[in-house]
C-alpha positions as CSV (number, residue, x, y, z in Angstrom):
1,M,35.3,27.4,15.8
2,S,34.6,30.0,12.6
3,Y,36.5,33.8,13.0
4,L,34.2,36.5,11.4
5,K,34.8,39.5,11.7
6,A,32.0,42.6,12.5
7,T,32.0,46.9,13.0
8,K,30.0,48.7,15.3
9,R,26.6,50.2,13.5
10,D,25.2,53.6,15.3
11,N,22.9,54.7,12.7
12,T,20.0,51.9,12.1
13,S,17.7,53.2,10.2
14,T,16.1,51.8,7.0
15,G,18.1,53.9,4.4
16,S,21.5,53.3,6.4
17,N,20.5,48.9,6.6
18,N,19.7,49.3,2.7
19,K,23.3,51.5,2.3
20,L,24.8,48.9,4.3
21,R,23.4,46.1,2.2
22,E,24.4,47.7,-0.7
23,S,28.4,48.2,0.2
24,G,28.7,44.1,0.9
25,S,27.5,43.7,4.7
26,I,24.4,42.3,6.5
27,P,22.9,44.4,9.7
28,A,23.4,42.2,12.5
29,I,22.5,42.8,16.1
30,L,24.5,41.0,19.0
31,Y,22.6,41.0,22.2
32,G,22.4,38.3,25.4
33,G,24.5,38.2,29.8
34,K,25.1,41.8,30.9
35,D,26.2,43.4,28.3
36,P,23.7,45.5,26.2
37,N,22.3,45.1,22.9
38,Q,24.9,45.8,20.5
39,N,24.2,47.2,16.7
40,I,26.6,45.6,14.3
41,S,27.2,44.6,10.9
42,V,29.5,41.4,9.4
43,N,30.8,41.5,5.8
44,K,28.6,39.2,3.6
45,K,31.3,37.0,1.6
46,E,32.4,36.1,4.4
47,I,29.5,34.8,6.2
48,S,28.1,33.4,3.4
49,M,30.1,30.3,3.3
50,I,28.6,29.4,6.3
51,I,25.2,31.2,6.3
52,N,23.5,27.8,4.4
53,S,25.5,25.1,6.6
54,D,22.7,22.9,8.4
55,T,25.2,23.8,10.9
56,F,24.5,27.5,11.2
57,L,21.9,27.8,13.8
58,S,24.1,25.5,16.3
59,K,27.7,26.8,15.3
60,V,29.9,28.9,17.8
61,L,31.8,31.8,16.4
62,E,34.2,34.6,17.4
63,L,33.2,37.4,16.5
64,D,35.6,40.8,16.7
65,I,34.3,43.4,16.8
66,D,36.6,46.2,15.8
67,G,39.4,44.4,17.7
68,K,37.3,43.1,20.6
69,K,36.2,39.7,20.5
70,E,33.4,37.6,21.9
71,K,31.5,34.1,21.8
72,V,28.5,34.3,19.9
73,I,25.8,31.8,18.3
74,P,23.7,32.5,15.3
75,R,19.9,32.4,16.3
76,D,17.9,34.7,13.2
77,V,18.6,35.2,10.1
78,A,16.2,37.1,8.0
79,F,16.0,36.8,3.5
80,N,14.6,38.9,1.4
81,V,11.4,37.3,-0.2
82,V,12.3,38.1,-3.8
83,S,16.2,37.3,-4.0
84,E,16.8,35.0,-1.4
85,E,19.3,37.1,-0.1
86,P,20.3,37.1,4.0
87,I,19.2,41.0,5.2
88,H,19.3,40.6,8.9
89,I,21.3,38.3,11.1
90,D,20.6,37.9,15.8
91,F,23.5,36.9,16.9
92,M,23.5,35.4,20.7
93,R,26.7,35.9,23.4
94,I,27.1,32.7,25.0
95,V,28.1,33.5,29.0
96,S,29.6,30.8,30.6
97,G,28.0,28.1,33.0
98,K,24.9,29.1,30.9
99,K,23.0,26.5,28.7
100,I,22.0,26.7,25.6
101,I,18.7,24.8,24.4
102,L,19.6,24.4,21.1
103,E,18.8,22.0,17.4
104,I,21.9,19.7,16.7
105,P,22.2,18.1,13.4
106,V,22.6,14.3,12.9
107,K,25.2,12.2,10.8
108,F,25.4,8.9,9.9
109,I,28.6,7.3,9.5
110,N,30.5,3.6,8.9
111,H,27.0,2.8,6.4
112,P,29.3,-0.2,4.3
113,D,29.4,-2.0,8.1
114,S,25.7,-2.2,8.6
115,P,24.7,-5.9,7.9
116,G,21.3,-4.4,7.7
117,L,22.2,-2.2,4.6
118,K,24.4,-4.3,2.8
119,R,21.5,-7.0,2.5
120,G,19.1,-4.0,0.7
121,G,18.2,-2.5,4.1
122,V,16.5,1.0,4.1
123,L,17.9,3.6,6.7
124,N,14.7,4.9,7.6
125,I,15.8,8.6,9.7
126,V,12.8,9.8,11.6
127,R,14.5,12.5,13.5
128,R,17.8,14.6,11.0
129,K,18.0,16.8,14.0
130,V,18.3,16.8,18.2
131,E,16.5,19.2,20.7
132,L,19.6,19.5,23.1
133,K,20.1,21.5,26.4
134,C,24.4,21.8,26.3
135,P,26.7,23.9,28.5
136,A,27.6,27.4,26.4
137,E,31.4,25.9,26.8
138,T,30.5,22.1,25.0
139,I,28.1,22.7,21.9
140,P,28.7,20.1,19.6
141,D,28.8,20.2,16.3
142,E,26.7,17.2,15.3
143,I,25.0,14.6,16.4
144,I,26.9,11.1,15.3
145,V,25.2,8.1,15.2
146,D,27.3,5.1,14.5
147,L,25.8,2.5,11.6
148,A,28.8,-0.4,12.1
149,G,26.7,-4.0,13.5
150,T,23.0,-2.2,12.7
151,D,21.1,-4.8,10.9
152,I,17.8,-4.8,10.0
153,G,14.8,-4.4,12.1
154,T,17.2,-2.0,14.1
155,S,15.8,0.5,15.7
156,I,17.9,3.3,17.1
157,K,17.1,5.6,20.1
158,I,18.8,7.8,22.3
159,S,19.8,6.5,24.8
160,S,22.3,4.2,22.2
161,V,23.9,7.6,20.8
162,K,26.9,9.3,22.6
163,L,26.5,12.5,23.6
164,P,29.4,15.0,25.0
165,K,29.1,15.3,28.9
166,S,26.7,17.4,30.3
167,V,24.2,17.7,27.0
168,I,21.1,15.9,27.4
169,P,18.3,16.1,24.9
170,T,15.6,18.0,26.0
171,I,12.8,15.2,25.9
172,T,13.1,12.9,28.5
173,D,10.2,11.5,28.7
174,R,10.7,8.6,26.3
175,D,13.9,7.2,25.0
176,F,13.3,8.4,21.4
177,V,14.4,7.2,18.6
178,V,16.1,8.5,15.9
179,A,16.4,6.2,13.0
180,T,15.8,2.1,11.7
181,V,17.4,0.4,10.0
182,A,13.9,-1.0,7.9
183,A,13.7,-4.0,5.2
184,P,14.0,-3.2,1.6
185,T,10.8,-3.1,0.3
186,V,9.7,-4.8,-2.5
187,I,6.5,-4.5,-4.9
188,K,4.8,-7.7,-6.0
189,E,1.8,-8.1,-8.0
190,P,-1.9,-8.5,-6.6
191,E,-3.0,-12.3,-6.1
192,K,-5.9,-13.4,-7.7
193,P,-9.3,-14.3,-5.4
194,A,-9.3,-18.2,-5.5
195,E,-12.4,-18.0,-6.7
196,E,-12.1,-15.9,-9.6
197,T,-9.0,-18.3,-10.4
198,A,-11.4,-21.9,-10.4
199,V,-14.6,-20.2,-12.0
200,E,-11.1,-19.6,-14.4
201,G,-10.3,-23.2,-14.0
202,A,-13.2,-24.5,-14.5
203,E,-14.6,-22.8,-17.4
204,G,-11.4,-23.9,-19.4
205,E,-12.0,-27.4,-18.7
206,A,-15.5,-26.9,-20.1
207,S,-14.5,-25.2,-23.0
208,T,-11.1,-28.2,-23.1
209,E,-14.6,-31.1,-23.1
210,G,-17.0,-29.8,-25.4
211,A,-14.2,-29.6,-28.1
212,E,-13.7,-32.6,-27.2
213,A,-17.1,-33.1,-27.1
214,A,-17.7,-31.9,-30.5
215,K,-14.9,-33.6,-32.3
216,E,-16.1,-37.0,-31.4
217,G,-19.6,-35.7,-32.5
218,D,-18.5,-34.9,-36.0
219,A,-16.7,-38.8,-36.0
220,A,-20.1,-40.3,-35.4
221,K,-21.6,-38.3,-37.8
222,K,-19.3,-39.3,-41.0
223,D,-18.8,-42.8,-40.0
224,E,-23.2,-42.9,-40.4
225,K,-22.9,-41.1,-44.0
226,S,-20.3,-43.9,-44.7
227,K,-22.8,-47.1,-44.1
228,D,-25.4,-44.9,-45.7
229,G,-23.9,-44.4,-48.7
230,A,-22.7,-48.4,-48.5
231,S,-26.5,-49.5,-47.6
232,D,-28.2,-47.4,-50.4
233,K,-26.4,-49.1,-53.5
234,K,-27.6,-52.6,-55.0
235,P,-25.9,-55.6,-55.9
236,E,-25.4,-55.3,-59.3
237,E,-28.1,-58.3,-61.7
238,K,-26.2,-60.9,-63.6
239,K,-27.3,-61.1,-67.2
240,P,-28.4,-64.3,-68.4
241,A,-25.9,-65.6,-71.3
242,E,-27.3,-65.1,-74.6
243,K,-27.5,-68.6,-77.0
244,K,-25.7,-68.3,-80.1
245,P,-28.0,-69.6,-83.3
246,A,-26.5,-73.1,-84.7
247,D,-24.6,-73.2,-87.4
248,K,-26.8,-74.8,-90.9
249,K,-25.3,-77.2,-92.3
């Protein structure tokens, strides 16, 4: 539990509130229970340490208002639209025996002990916060989900989550899913349709056959030319031997 000092403020005019902010304080209001609403202010530096946490609006605080201590819970925070600095806070008194509806953040533990995550699975978080009905005395800071033993295809439902005593979900008509361990996503290239593959194969075969036929045609033409060349050549004619004149005696 966090402790926070607060101061009563009687003047609630715009000018007075602006002066408070300039001096490092944030105007606030405390309401709820049998006591009347009370205008207070809190130190900006002290509350800035917890105001940006996910659990702030479900966190039990103890306010020390000029020496009087009260357990409260933040219910709303207003921010400046330009600077995004907190400019006003609503606190609600925690009354013993009353139940409060709050959104409690979910925390996942033991990631290394999940067989599904070890094998490349992905934790798909369906609900980062769960709305619960809680007794004022037992408001949890967070909901713990143990991932040990979870495998791919596991759906973690609210019924399998351990909640504090008397703390129940506001959704009671179904056993809703908090998270799942999904299979890893692998991106594959789209496969070509069978018809296109068959057409490409047929074209390839046709081109191969055409090339082989062309080669055979060229070879045949060369053979014909060689034969024609051989038939055109005539055999050489033998000339009769010349007779020498007889020697005169």
